[in-house]
C-alpha positions as CSV (number, residue, x, y, z in Angstrom):
1,X,8.6,-22.3,-6.2
2,X,5.5,-23.4,-8.2
3,X,2.2,-23.2,-6.4
4,X,0.5,-26.5,-5.3
5,X,-2.1,-27.4,-8.0
6,X,-5.6,-27.1,-6.8
7,X,-9.1,-28.0,-8.0
8,X,-10.8,-24.7,-8.5
9,X,-14.4,-23.8,-9.1
10,X,-15.2,-20.5,-10.7
11,X,-18.7,-18.9,-11.2
12,X,-19.0,-15.8,-13.4
13,X,-16.1,-16.9,-15.6
14,X,-17.8,-15.5,-18.8
15,X,-17.8,-12.0,-17.2
16,X,-15.1,-9.5,-17.4
17,X,-13.3,-10.1,-14.1
18,X,-14.1,-13.8,-14.1
19,X,-12.5,-14.3,-17.5
20,X,-9.3,-12.7,-16.3
21,X,-9.3,-14.8,-13.1
22,X,-9.9,-18.0,-15.1
23,X,-7.0,-17.2,-17.4
24,X,-4.7,-16.6,-14.4
25,X,-5.7,-19.9,-12.8
26,X,-5.1,-21.8,-16.1
27,X,-1.8,-20.1,-16.5
28,X,-0.8,-21.1,-12.9
29,X,-1.5,-24.7,-13.7
30,X,-4.7,-25.3,-11.6
31,X,-7.5,-27.7,-12.5
32,X,-10.2,-25.3,-13.3
33,X,-13.9,-26.0,-13.3
34,X,-16.5,-23.4,-14.5
35,X,-20.2,-23.2,-13.7
36,X,-21.7,-21.5,-16.7
37,X,-25.3,-20.7,-17.5
38,X,-26.7,-22.4,-20.6
39,X,-26.7,-20.1,-23.6
40,X,-24.4,-17.6,-21.9
41,X,-22.1,-15.8,-24.3
42,X,-18.6,-17.3,-24.0
43,X,-16.6,-14.9,-26.1
44,X,-14.2,-14.0,-23.3
45,X,-13.2,-17.6,-22.6
46,X,-13.5,-19.1,-26.1
47,X,-9.7,-19.3,-26.5
48,X,-9.2,-21.3,-23.3
49,X,-12.2,-23.7,-23.3
50,X,-9.8,-26.6,-24.0
51,X,-8.0,-25.8,-20.8
52,X,-11.0,-25.9,-18.4
53,X,-13.9,-28.1,-17.5
54,X,-17.2,-26.6,-18.3
55,X,-20.4,-27.4,-16.4
56,X,-23.7,-25.9,-17.5
57,X,-25.8,-24.8,-14.6
58,X,-27.7,-21.9,-13.1
59,X,-27.1,-21.1,-9.4
60,X,-30.8,-21.1,-8.9
61,X,-30.9,-24.9,-9.5
62,X,-30.2,-25.9,-6.0
63,X,-30.0,-29.7,-6.4
64,X,-27.9,-29.5,-9.6
65,X,-25.5,-27.1,-7.9
66,X,-25.1,-29.5,-5.0
67,X,-24.5,-32.5,-7.4
68,X,-21.9,-30.6,-9.4
69,X,-20.1,-29.3,-6.4
70,X,-20.0,-32.7,-4.8
71,X,-18.6,-34.3,-8.0
72,X,-16.0,-31.5,-8.4
73,X,-15.1,-31.3,-4.7
74,X,-13.2,-28.0,-5.2
75,X,-10.4,-26.8,-2.9
76,X,-10.8,-23.2,-3.9
77,X,-14.1,-21.5,-5.0
78,X,-14.2,-18.1,-6.6
79,X,-17.8,-16.8,-6.8
80,X,-18.1,-13.9,-9.3
81,X,-21.5,-14.7,-10.9
82,X,-23.9,-11.7,-10.6
83,X,-26.7,-9.9,-12.3
84,X,-27.7,-6.3,-12.2
85,X,-24.4,-4.5,-12.4
86,X,-25.3,-3.1,-15.9
87,X,-28.1,-0.6,-16.5
88,X,-29.7,-3.1,-19.0
89,X,-30.0,-5.7,-16.2
90,X,-33.2,-4.6,-14.6
91,X,-35.2,-7.7,-13.8
92,X,-35.6,-7.6,-10.0
93,X,-36.3,-11.3,-9.7
94,X,-33.1,-12.2,-11.6
95,X,-31.2,-9.8,-9.4
96,X,-32.5,-11.5,-6.2
97,X,-32.3,-15.1,-7.3
98,X,-28.8,-14.7,-8.8
99,X,-27.0,-12.5,-6.3
100,X,-28.6,-13.7,-3.1
101,X,-30.3,-17.0,-3.6
102,X,-27.6,-18.3,-6.0
103,X,-24.9,-17.3,-3.5
104,X,-26.7,-19.2,-0.7
105,X,-27.1,-22.3,-2.8
106,X,-23.4,-22.3,-3.8
107,X,-22.2,-21.6,-0.2
108,X,-24.4,-24.4,1.2
109,X,-23.3,-26.9,-1.4
110,X,-19.6,-26.1,-0.8
111,X,-20.0,-26.3,3.0
112,X,-21.1,-29.9,2.6
113,X,-18.0,-30.9,0.7
114,X,-15.6,-28.7,2.6
115,X,-13.0,-26.4,1.0
116,X,-9.7,-24.6,1.7
117,X,-10.9,-21.2,0.6
118,X,-14.1,-19.6,-0.8
119,X,-13.7,-16.0,-2.2
120,X,-16.9,-14.0,-2.9
121,X,-16.9,-11.0,-5.1
122,X,-18.7,-8.1,-3.5
123,X,-19.1,-4.5,-4.6
124,X,-18.3,-1.1,-3.3
125,X,-21.9,-0.2,-4.1
126,X,-22.8,-2.0,-0.9
127,X,-21.7,1.2,1.0
128,X,-24.0,3.4,-1.0
129,X,-23.4,7.2,-1.2
130,X,-20.9,8.3,1.4
131,X,-18.7,11.3,1.7
132,X,-15.5,9.5,2.6
133,X,-13.6,6.2,2.1
134,X,-15.7,3.7,4.1
135,X,-14.1,1.0,6.2
136,X,-15.4,-2.6,6.1
137,X,-16.9,-2.2,9.6
138,X,-19.3,0.5,8.5
139,X,-23.0,-0.3,8.1
140,X,-23.9,-1.0,4.4
141,X,-26.3,1.5,2.9
142,X,-26.9,0.0,-0.6
143,X,-27.8,2.4,-3.4
144,X,-29.7,0.0,-5.7
145,X,-31.4,-3.4,-5.7
146,X,-28.2,-4.9,-7.1
147,X,-26.2,-3.4,-4.2
148,X,-28.8,-4.6,-1.7
149,X,-28.6,-8.2,-2.8
150,X,-24.8,-8.1,-3.0
151,X,-24.8,-6.8,0.6
152,X,-27.1,-9.6,1.6
153,X,-24.8,-12.1,0.0
154,X,-21.8,-10.6,1.8
155,X,-23.6,-10.9,5.2
156,X,-24.6,-14.5,4.5
157,X,-21.1,-15.4,3.6
158,X,-19.8,-13.9,6.8
159,X,-22.4,-15.7,8.8
160,X,-21.7,-19.0,7.1
161,X,-17.9,-18.6,7.6
162,X,-18.3,-18.0,11.3
163,X,-21.0,-20.5,12.0
164,X,-19.0,-23.3,10.3
165,X,-15.4,-22.0,11.0
166,X,-14.6,-21.8,7.3
167,X,-12.3,-19.5,5.2
168,X,-14.9,-17.6,3.3
169,X,-14.1,-14.0,2.5
170,X,-15.7,-11.2,0.4
171,X,-13.8,-8.7,-1.6
172,X,-15.7,-5.4,-2.1
173,X,-14.4,-4.3,-5.5
174,X,-14.1,-0.7,-6.7
175,X,-14.1,0.4,-10.3
176,X,-12.2,-2.4,-12.1
177,X,-11.1,-1.8,-15.7
178,X,-9.0,-3.6,-18.3
179,X,-8.9,-6.4,-20.9
180,X,-12.3,-8.1,-21.6
181,X,-14.3,-5.3,-20.0
182,X,-17.7,-4.8,-21.6
183,X,-17.2,-2.7,-24.8
184,X,-20.1,-0.4,-23.9
185,X,-18.6,0.8,-20.6
186,X,-16.8,4.1,-20.1
187,X,-13.1,3.3,-20.2
188,X,-13.3,1.0,-23.3
189,X,-15.4,3.6,-25.1
190,X,-13.0,6.4,-24.2
191,X,-10.0,4.4,-25.5
192,X,-11.7,3.2,-28.7
193,X,-13.1,6.6,-29.6
194,X,-9.8,8.2,-28.5
195,X,-7.8,6.1,-30.9
196,X,-9.9,7.8,-33.6
197,X,-9.2,11.2,-32.1
198,X,-12.7,11.5,-30.8
199,X,-14.4,11.6,-27.4
200,X,-17.8,10.1,-26.5
201,X,-20.7,12.0,-24.8
202,X,-19.8,12.7,-21.2
203,X,-21.5,13.2,-17.9
204,X,-20.5,15.8,-15.3
205,X,-16.7,16.3,-15.0
206,X,-16.9,16.1,-11.2
207,X,-18.2,12.5,-11.2
208,X,-15.5,10.3,-9.5
209,X,-14.4,6.7,-9.2
210,X,-11.5,4.7,-7.7
211,X,-10.3,3.0,-10.8
212,X,-8.3,-0.2,-10.3
213,X,-6.6,-2.3,-13.0
214,X,-8.0,-5.8,-13.4
215,X,-4.6,-7.6,-13.0
216,X,-4.3,-6.0,-9.5
217,X,-7.8,-7.3,-8.6
218,X,-6.9,-10.8,-9.8
219,X,-3.9,-10.8,-7.6
220,X,-6.2,-9.8,-4.7
221,X,-8.4,-12.9,-5.4
222,X,-5.3,-15.2,-5.5
223,X,-3.8,-13.7,-2.3
224,X,-7.2,-14.0,-0.4
225,X,-7.4,-17.7,-1.4
226,X,-3.8,-18.3,-0.1
227,X,-4.0,-16.3,3.2
228,X,-4.7,-18.5,6.2
229,X,-4.6,-15.8,8.8
230,X,-7.7,-13.7,7.9
231,X,-10.7,-13.6,10.3
232,X,-13.4,-16.0,9.3
233,X,-15.9,-14.2,7.1
234,X,-13.5,-11.3,6.4
235,X,-14.8,-8.5,4.2
236,X,-12.0,-6.5,2.4
237,X,-12.1,-3.4,0.3
238,X,-10.1,-3.6,-2.9
239,X,-9.3,-0.3,-4.5
240,X,-6.3,2.0,-5.1
241,X,-7.3,4.5,-2.4
242,X,-7.0,7.2,-5.2
243,X,-10.1,9.0,-6.3
244,X,-10.1,10.1,-10.0
245,X,-12.7,12.6,-11.4
246,X,-14.0,12.2,-14.9
247,X,-12.2,15.4,-15.8
248,X,-8.9,13.9,-14.6
249,X,-9.5,10.7,-16.4
250,X,-10.4,12.3,-19.7
251,X,-7.2,14.5,-19.4
252,X,-5.0,11.4,-19.0
253,X,-6.6,9.7,-22.0
254,X,-6.4,12.8,-24.2
255,X,-2.7,13.1,-23.3
256,X,-1.9,9.4,-23.9
257,X,-3.7,9.2,-27.2
258,X,-3.1,12.8,-28.4
259,X,-6.8,13.4,-28.8
260,X,-7.6,16.8,-30.4
261,X,-11.3,16.7,-29.6
262,X,-12.5,18.8,-26.6
263,X,-14.7,17.1,-24.0
264,X,-18.4,18.1,-24.2
265,X,-19.3,17.9,-20.5
266,X,-22.9,17.0,-19.6
267,X,-23.7,16.0,-23.1
268,X,-24.9,12.8,-21.5
269,X,-27.2,12.8,-18.4
270,X,-25.7,11.6,-15.1
271,X,-26.6,8.1,-14.2
272,X,-28.5,7.3,-11.0
273,X,-25.4,5.9,-9.4
274,X,-23.1,8.8,-10.3
275,X,-21.4,10.6,-7.4
276,X,-18.5,12.9,-6.8
277,X,-17.1,10.9,-3.9
278,X,-16.1,7.2,-4.5
279,X,-12.8,6.0,-3.0
280,X,-11.6,3.0,-1.1
281,X,-9.9,2.4,2.2
282,X,-8.0,-0.8,1.5
283,X,-5.8,-0.6,4.6
284,X,-7.2,-3.7,6.2
285,X,-6.7,-5.9,3.1
286,X,-3.1,-4.5,2.7
287,X,-2.1,-5.2,6.3
288,X,-3.7,-8.7,6.2
289,X,-2.3,-10.0,2.9
290,X,0.5,-7.6,1.9
291,X,-1.4,-6.8,-1.3
292,X,-0.9,-3.5,-3.0
293,X,-1.9,-2.4,-6.5
294,X,1.0,-2.5,-9.0
295,X,-0.5,-0.3,-11.7
296,X,-1.2,3.4,-11.7
297,X,-4.2,4.6,-13.6
298,X,-1.9,5.7,-16.4
299,X,-0.1,2.4,-16.6
300,X,-3.4,0.4,-16.6
301,X,-4.9,2.6,-19.4
302,X,-1.8,2.2,-21.5
303,X,-1.9,-1.7,-21.1
304,X,-5.6,-1.7,-21.8
305,X,-5.2,0.4,-25.0
306,X,-2.4,-1.8,-26.2
307,X,-4.5,-4.9,-25.6
308,X,-7.4,-3.6,-27.6
309,X,-5.0,-2.9,-30.5
310,X,-3.2,-6.2,-30.3
311,X,-5.8,-8.4,-31.9
312,X,-7.9,-7.6,-35.0
313,X,-10.9,-9.6,-33.8
314,X,-10.9,-8.0,-30.3
315,X,-10.4,-4.5,-31.9
316,X,-13.3,-5.0,-34.2
317,X,-15.6,-6.0,-31.3
318,X,-14.6,-3.0,-29.3
319,X,-14.8,-0.6,-32.2
320,X,-18.3,-1.7,-32.9
321,X,-19.1,-1.2,-29.2
322,X,-21.0,-4.4,-28.9
323,X,-20.7,-7.6,-26.9
324,X,-19.8,-10.5,-29.3
325,X,-22.1,-13.4,-29.7
326,X,-21.4,-17.0,-28.5
């Protein structure tokens, strides 16, 4: 049975996960409105601009955010706008005003109009460095200014949901990968270089992540919006529950692409956020919504590699390892 068509508001649609979510919403037949920063690169959503309604706005513009939300009157809100997740995004004021202040402005505007569901994108970095798979009830110990502001936004969303009895949930995402991911990140770089029989510089082989394919994350967002039974202000971990070391990841990619090159470990210095333990406990989300990832790491990598090869323009962008312009 087709899903009831809803008015949906998405922030962060020009980003990797947001662009995938926007495509899913368009494909499902919803009325999709996007809040997009002026002059923001739109290469990820260029092909679907005729299928959405674009509103230029920064979340720091409190009055404009309120006017736009009032005029749109969304039933579902997906909040993915963020700043600071990439090493090049270092401006502390932008981190604070986008991730925390911007979230507060959007939540408050949406509370005034009312809504069926508001889903906020959090991050596993809110937990900081831990030696186990943390549960949502554990105290956040953010490991960066980005993670600290995201943790603050999560707490504000939980407070607002409970104070106003609204369905406002946060998904703490683990290491998402797949189509439209930034060309400079690890997995796109591995796949692009691997298709040439090469490997990029690598950090320590023990560095670990919980890699989850983007389609499974998009399904998590959709299920959260539909689920009526979750606690107000719920926080859910979204990952596979399987930890993969860099050594294991490179082994899989080398086998899939028949790469002759040998990895040169520690030819690149570890990053400040690198750790050898990073894995999710998504049991609460699974039991609440029935969600489960449908892609193994191997399957996701194969689909991602095929997607890069499927379009000459996309392939050129990824092979040049740069983010395309507007």
